[in-house]
N, C-alpha and C positions, 0 to 999 in steps of 0.2 A: 420464587422466594426459597425453595428447596435446593436449587442450584447455587443460589447466592450463598446459603448457609454451608454448602458443601465447599464451595470455593474457599470460604473464609477458614473452614476447618483444614483445608489443605494447605493454606498459606501459613497458618499457625503451626502446622506440623513441619513445614519446611524451616520455618524460623527456629522452632525448638530444635531441629535436627542441626541446623547450622550452629547454634550456640553450643550443642554437645560436641560437634566437631572442633570447633574453636578452643574449647576448653581442654580437649584431648590433645590438640596440636600444641597448646600452651604447656600442658604437663611434659609433653615429649621434648619440647624446646628446652625446659628447665633441666630435665634429665640429661639432655646433650650437653648443656653448659656444664653441669657437675662432672660429666665424664672428661670433658675438655680440660677442666680445672684440675682433676686428679691426674690427667695425663701431663699436664706441666709439671706437676710435683714429682713425677717419676724420672725427670731429668737427674742424671748423675750428681750434678752440682748441689742438689739439694739434700744429698747424704751428709754434706757438711753442716753439722747442726749449730755452728756458729751462725749460719743464715737463718733468717726469721720467717720466710715464706711458709714453710710447713707448719708453723704454730698458729697460724690464723684461724680464727672463727668469729662468728657474728652473734653478739647478743642484742645490742642496741645500735651498733655501728652500721654505716651504709654498706660496707663490704666485710672484710675479715679483720679489721683494724682492731677489734676488742681483744682477740687472741693475741696478736702481735704486741699489743701494748702490755698486756699481762705478762708476756714472756720477757720483755724488755726489763720491767720492774722485778721480775723474778731474779734477773742477773745482777742488776746493779743495786737492788734494795730500794726502801722507801725512806723519805726524810719526814715530811710532814703531812702526807696525804692530802695534798691541796691541788686544784686545777683551775684553769682558766680556759675558757673556750669562746671563740669568736664565731658568729654566724650560725646559731643553733636552730633556727627558724622556729617551729613549735616545740622543740626539745626532745621529740620522741624519737628521733634518729640521729644520734651524733656519737662523738668519741669519748664522752664522759659520763653518760647516763649510767653505764654499768659501773663506773667507779662511785658514783653517788649512792648506788644501791649496795656497795660494799663498805659503806661507811666513810667514804671521802668527803670532803666539803670544798666548795668553790663558787666560782663566778662565771655566769653566762653573760656575754654581750651580744645583743641583737638589735639590728638596725630597724626592724618593722615593729611599729607600736601595736598593731594588731596581734602579732605573734607574741610580744611581751605580754599583752593582756591575757591571752589564751594560757601561757606559762604560768603567770600569777594565779590563775584559776586552777589549772591542772595539777601544779605542783606545790599547792598551798601547804601541804603538810610538812614539806622540807624547807620551804621558805620560812615558815613560822618558827621552826627550830634553829634557823640560822645556818643549816648545812648547805643551802643554795641561796645564792645572791644573784639578782638579775638587774641588769643595767641596759636601758634603752638608749642607743647611740648608732649612728651610722660611722663605722670605723674608717679612719683614714691615717696616713703615716703621721699626721701632725698632732692627732687627738688621742692616739692610743695609750700614752703614759698617763694623760690626764683622766681618761676613763678608768683605768685600772687603780690609779694612786689612792682613791677613798678606800679601796678594799684590800689591796696587797702591796707589798714592797718587799724586795729581798727575794730570797729563795722559794720557789714552789716547785713542786715535783713535776707537774705536766701542764702543758700548753697545747692547744689544737687551733690552728689557724686555717679557716675555710671561708673566705669572703668573695670567691669567684672573681678574682682579678688582682688585686693590689696586695695580695698576701706577701710577696717577697719584699715590698717597701715597708710594711708593718713590721716584719721580722728585723729588718736592717735598722729601723728607728726605735725598737724596743729597748728600754733602758731600766724602767722602774722595777721590774722583776727580772729574776735569773732563773728560768726554768731548767730543770734537770733533763728534761725529755721534751722535744717538740715534734708534733706532726703538722705537716704543711702540705697543701694541695699543689701539684705541679701539672703542667700541661704535658701528658704523654705523647702528643702528637710530635714533639721535637726531640729526636734522640741525641745523645752525646755524639760528638763535642758541641753541638749547637748550644750556645750560651745566649739566650735572648729572653726578654721580658716585654709585656705590654708597656707601652709608655704610660708613665704615671698620669693618672686622671682621678682627682679626689671625688668626682662625680660618677665614676664608672658604674654601669649596672650590666651584668652579664646578660647578653642578648639570647642565650641558647645556641650560639653558634660555637665554633671551635677557637673563635678569637677570645683570647684572655689568659691570664695568668703567665707562669714563667717556666722555661725548661728546667728539667732536673740539674743540669750543668750549671745554669745560673744560680739556682738555689743553692747548690753545693759551694759555690763561691763565696756567696754572702755568708752562708752558715759558717764556713771556715774562719772567716774574718770576725765573726761573732763568738768564736770558740766552740763550734759544734762539729761533730763528725757525722756524716751520712752513714746509717748502719743498715738500711733496707728500704724496700718499697712494696707496696701491695701488688699482687699478681695483676690486678685490675688496671694497673698503671694510673692510679688516683692520687695517693698520698705517699710522701716520703717521711721517714722517721729519723730525726736528729737527736743524737745523745751529746751531752756535753762532753768535750774532748777529755776533761780530767777524770771522767767516770767510764769512758769507752773502754780503755785498756785492751785486754785481749778477749773481751767478752762477746765480741761481734766480728763478723766476716771482713777481713782486709783484702784488697785496700778500700779505704772509705771514700771511693769515688763514684761519680755518676756512671761511668763505663761499667763498673762492677755490679751496681745495684739497680740499674734502669730496667724498668719494665714498660712496654708500650702501652698506649690507651687501649684497654679491653673492656670498655664500659659495659658491654653486653653481660659481663659476668656478674653484675649486681644481683640479678634474678636468682643466681646459684645460692644467694644467701638469705632469700626471702622465705619465711616459715609458712606462709599462706594465710596468716592473719595480720591484721593491721596492728602496728605497734600501739602500746597504751601504758599507762602509768596509775598505780594506786597504792594503797598502804600495804607495804610487805613487812615481815617480821623476820629476824634471823633466828633460825632454829639450831 
């Protein structure tokens, strides 16, 4: 019995040591990612402050989108502080939660009824005041205007499109609103001049592989036809930032091409922007 107890203690000690090593390795990996991120920004081209990459930071976004969005609006100004975002999941990590915290109002569209139920509970304080509206619906190119129309039409300041596949088709068919700024996900696997998109499938669900979405060059072509200019991308190679061409002027780095602004997929960088605590929402006050 004593030998068995000793063996159990030894096993527990090994497990505890392994967990300590795992955590230390994870910390070192995050530190190395941060160093890699800073090394990217040391490239001479980022001394050009018309570029957006150096302004990135995270509050609630997946990567550094929050900071870039803030800088875009610093340059072009605000109109009505309204937003629309597609595919927010639980709402706790997206491109508009920071805006909501700053007094904006807007609409979230989410396809999962379970996620919408969680949002209605977690964000009851801002839903009750009307600052946030939530609509349950699986978004495709044929229903996007119908889903938005009960809530908004005409000009809105900001739109974020992240539905893991049919994003480009939704952008192409958008008519009911005229966003001043659009953030849209692209597939960083495909560098310029590759101009491809997944074949449209209204029932598409992301499988967790690298199949899905559109290349940056393809998105840029559709954006130009819709009256938008590509003004930047995240260093992680996830999201592209489009500004309505009548507002872009000389505020951003030219040329507004995929070749100039493309970043390859560096999805491992997301841990660079994790604070160490799970995101949450509660009652905040402005001081």
